C-alpha angles and dihedrals in degrees: 000000000000127000106285090207092056114091115237114267118239101226128188140164114280096030123128116224136177114243118210122247116267134175104338094331115106126221108289145178117259132188116219116225098164136022115209131180095270106012147015130247125216148096133301109239100189139025130037092317094054108148095015123122118235143163108218118186117249090253090066092061110097099180145337114254097190 
């Protein structure tokens, strides 16, 4: 589960967020194109996955950039 002390993020299509590092992938910027019940869909903008579609869980989102 997520951090209970962290306020819920207000997520919307078009926002840029920072996704936490995982496996060998560093923290990176991501553009949201869809918001689902438990994750967001969109494209990585930076890092080794730039241009790739993904659906990271809400817990992977560190912060909203804009």
